[in-house]
N, C-alpha and C positions, 0 to 999 in steps of 0.2 A: 504494500500500500504506500501511496505517495502522500504523506501528510505535509501540507503547507502551513507554515506558521505565519499567520497574518498579524501585522503590527496593530496593536491596540490604538484606536483613534484617540487623539488628545484634543482637548478644547480648553481655551482660556476664556474666562468670564469676568468682565469688569462689572462693578455694581453688585457683586455676589452677596453682600449683606442686605441688599434691598429685597423687596417682595418678589419682583420678577427674576432677579438674579439668583435668589435662593431656590426658586422653583426650577429654573433652568439647570442649575447645578444638580439638583436632585434627579431631574429627568435624564441628564447626561450620564450620571452614575448608574441609574437603573438600566440604561441602554448599554452599559459596559465600557463607557468612555473612561479614560484617565482625565479627570477634571481638575482644573487649576483655577483658582480665584484670586483676585487682587483685593487686598484690604489696606486701608490707610492706617498708619500709626496714629493712635489716639490715647489720651489719658483714660478714656472710658471704653470698655468693650461693648460693641453693639453687634454681637454675633448670635443672638438668640435664634435667629432664623436658620442658621447653618451649623449650630453646635452638634446636632445629631448627625450631620454629614461629615463633619471634620473629626469627630472623636468616636466613631462607632467601631469598637474593636471586634465586633461580631462579623464584620464584613471586611476581612483582610483584602487589600488591593482595591477596595472600592471606596476609599476615603477621599474626601476633598482635600487637595493640596493647596495651602494658602501661601501667598507671597505678599510681602509688604511692598507697597508702591502707591504712587499718586498718578492718576491718569493725566494730570497736567504736566508731568515731568517726562519730556520726550526721551531723554537718555534712559530713564528707567524702563519705559515702555519698550524701547528697542532692546534693552538687555533681557527683559522677560520674554519677549517674542523669540529672540535668538536662543536663549537657554532652554525654554520649554519646547520650542519649535512645534506649535500646535497645528493641527489640520484645520481647525476652525477657531475663530475669535468671535465672541458675542459681546458687543459693546452695549451694556445696559447701564453704565454709569452716567450720571448727570446730576446737576443741581436742579431738583424738581420742586422745591418749595416756593410757592408763588410769592410770598412776602419777601423771602430772601432774594429772589430774582430781581425785585425792585430795589431793595436795599443794597445789594452787592452785584451790580450789573457786569462789572469786569470779571469777577470770579465766576459768575454764571456763564459768561461767554467762554472762559477758559475751560470750565468743568463740563460744559455741554457741547461746545463746538470745537475748541482746539484739541480736546482729548481725541476726537475722531481723527483729526489730522495726524496727531502723534501716532496713533495705532496704524493708520493707513501707510504712513511713511515707514514705520517699522516693518510692516508686512512687505512693502515694496523693496526694501533693502535686504530683507532676510530671505523671503521666498514668496513669489507672487502667486503660487498655487494655493496659498492659505485662503480658505473661505472666510468672508467677513460679513457679519450681520450687524446692522446699525438700528438700534431701537430709537425712535423719535416719538414725539407727542402728537396726538391728533388735536390737542387743544388749540393749535394755531388756526384750526378751521372753525373754532367757536361751536355753535350749535348746528352746524351743517350735518345733515343726516348721513350716516355711513352707507356704503363705503366711500371714503374720500380718495381722490387721486390728484394728479397734476392739474386737472381741469376744474377741480372743485372751487367754487367761489367762497371766499371767507365772509363771515358775517360781520356786521357793523361792530359788534361787541369785541370781536377778535382784533379788528383793525384799530379800535380805540385802545385796547390793552397794549398792542404792539407799539402804537405811537407814544403812549405814556412810558414805555420801557426804554425808549431811546434816551441815552444819557444826556444828549444836548437838548432834548425836547422838540427837535425838528422831526418832521415826518420822514420816514425812510422812503427811498425811491429805488425801485428795482423793476426789471422787466418780467419777473416771475410772479404770477398771481398767487401762488401758494405761500408767499411770504406776507400776504395780507397788506400790501402797500396801499395807501389811501388813493 
């Protein structure tokens, strides 16, 4: 008999301590993946959603591997993608608290937008065959009924919220309707 040993699939999940990230990590482990998650160093641990995945001694080889890092740090993202060499990257990290997004617009841009660029650049320089999944919010469409796509019109409320979130207070101008420009 000719037995072929197939390499176990590896996945890297950002935002692994959040709701969607913890569910994604659990699903990947259940499917037999070698799952890796990125967590930020913090004085308080916010890992209740993933504790059972990270510390389950009853499932050898099926534990979630955690790595310290910040998605806004391009060098660290490159190092992790290079070291782990995942087959798939799931970018679920973002600053999603509405009040904080108004209070900290620069951090929100870094944590929500620049992190995507950091990961894509790491993938481009390490291995372009790595699959990439980007999670984004449908809140930019306001109350538009699903499913939304590139042709979906934004509601007035979404345009107003967008305009208010611009640090200069000036309306944004862009050719894409999905950015809710006025």
